[in-house]
N, C-alpha and C positions, 0 to 999 in steps of 0.2 A: 377567136382562138389566140389571137396576139396576146390578149388580156389574160387569158389562162395561162399562157407560157410564162408571162411575167409573174405572176403569183406564185406559180409552182416554183420558178427559180427563187423568189423571194423566200419560200418556205423552206427549201433545200439549203439556203445560206443560213437561215435561222437555227435549223436542225444542226448544222455543221458547227456553228457558233456555240449552241448549247452543249454539245458534245465535247468540244475543246474546252469549255469551262467546267463541264462536269470531271473530265480527266484531270484538269488543274495543271499547273506550271510544274516544272522540275522541282523548284523550290517546295511548293506546296505538298507534292508527293513525298519528298524526302522528310519534311517536318511531321507529316501525318504519320508516316511509318515509323519515323524515330519515336514519336511520342506515344505510339500505340503499336509496337512490333507484333506480328504475327506469330504466335507460338506454333511448334510442331504440334501436329494432332496425330492419334492413334486411331486405329479401327478396334471397336469394342465387339468381341466375338457375339453373334446373335443380334447385334444392333440393327434394327430396321432401316434407320437412316444413316448413310454415311457421313462422316465429319466434313465439313468445309475443306476445300483444298487450298493450303497457303498459297499465296502470290509468289511467283517465281522470280520477280524482279528483284534486283540489289539496289540498294541506295547508300549514298554517303555524302555527308557534308564535310568540306575541307576548308580550313582557314590557315593562312599563313601568318603568324604573330610576329610582326617586326619589333625588335626590343630597341627602344631608344636609350640614349646615354644615362638618362636617370632611372632605367630599369623598367619603364612602363611598357606595355605590350598593345600595339595597333594591329587589329585584324585586317588581312587583304585577301582578296579572292587569289586563286592560283593563276589567273590569266594576267595578273600584274607582273610588270617587268621589274625584276630586283637587280641589284647591282653589287659589284664586287666589295667584299667585307660586311654585307648586311648580315646582321645578327638575327637570327629568327627561329622560332619553334613552328611546328607543324601540329595543328589541332584536327583531330578525325572524329566524327560522329556517325554510327551505323545502327541499322535496325537489326543486327544479329551479331553475335559474338564471332570473332574472327581474328585472324592474325592479319596485322598491317606491316607492310615494309616499304623502305624508301630506297631506291636504286638510282645510280648515277650513270648518264651517258656524258662523258667529258667533251670538251670543245673540238676535239678530234674525231667525234662521232664513235667513240669506243663506249660500248656498254659494259658496265662491271656487273658480273653475275653475283657479287659479293654485296650484300646489303649496307648501306650506310648505317642504317637503324632498323631494328625489328621490335614490335611491341604487339600487345593484345588489345583488341577493342571489345569492350563489354556492353551489351545493349543498354541504350539510354545513358551512358556515361561518357564523358569527352576523355579522349586519349590524347595526351599532349607529350611531343618529344622532348628531349633534353635541347638545350640550346645548340644551334647548327650555323654553320659558316662555310661558304665556299669561296675561295680565294683564286685568282687567274690573272693572267697578263692580256689575254685577248679572247675573242670568241665567246661562246654561250655554254654554260653548264646547264644540263637538264636533270631536274631531281624528280623521280617517278613516284608518286604515292600509290601504292598498290594495295587494295583489299582482296586478298586471296579467296579463291572459291571455296564453298562449302566443302568440296571434296577435290582438293587440289589433284591435278595431273601428275604423272610421273616425271614428266619433264617440265617442271613449273617454270623454268628460265624460258624455255620455248613459248609456252603459253604468255608469258609477260611480254615477249618480243612481238607477239601477234597484234598486241595493242598499240604498238609504237610505229609511227611514221618514220621517214628518213631523218627527219630533224627532231624527232622524239616527242612530239607534241600531240599527236590526233591518234583516234582510234580508227582501225580500218573501216571499209565500208560495210562488211558483213557483221559487224557488231552495231546492233542497235542502240545507241547511246543518246540519252537526252540530257543535257546538262544547261544549267543557268548560272551565271555570274552576276552577284551583287558586289558593291564596293568592298564587303568584308568577308564574303564567303563564295564558295563554289559548291553547287549542288549537282549531283550526279544520279542518274537512273539508267540501269541496264536492263531493258524490258525482258531480255532472254534470261537474266540472272547469272549466277556464277561469275562474281567478281567484279571489280571495278578498277579504274586506274586514271590518274590525272597528273599532269606535269607542271612543275615550277621551273621557270626560266631565270637564271642568274647571269646577266651580261656583264662581261669583263670588257674594260676599255684598255688600250695600251697605256702604260705608264710614261 
């Protein structure tokens, strides 16, 4: 009986590992969805077979492009700590057309409902912001990169606030968010769909 129990445990472990591999990492999921976005489908009257249901998850890849003195751009993930005066652009890639916005929470913890920048993401195309720079004397500025829901709520600002913890960096527990950071990119998957957000931190040191 003991041997059977050990074998059953081994099989369970292998099945779990196989399932995790099949699902893939957040990076794999984002790259797969971006390279082959799922198009909206319509039901044809009289059709015997209903069309496949599109995936409800939302995906986004975000890179912070740090600009050097010579103008070259170096990509970093959003979990990198940036410093006062850094010049940068934000690059976004998503699996559906959407509005993307950048919002700021200042070092005093005050969220500004007026976006720093807004643009449009087109499926399969990189969207890059103009050059940005946040200056300050102390504390941390938080720059929130927001992929808006397909059907934005009436109170979009309240929806954005639900994503932000007290320090403006994390999603609340009731949002199922998978994320992965590489040295160059942050990959995000919201399994329940309807929008995404990630936060860039700019640390200000007293002069």
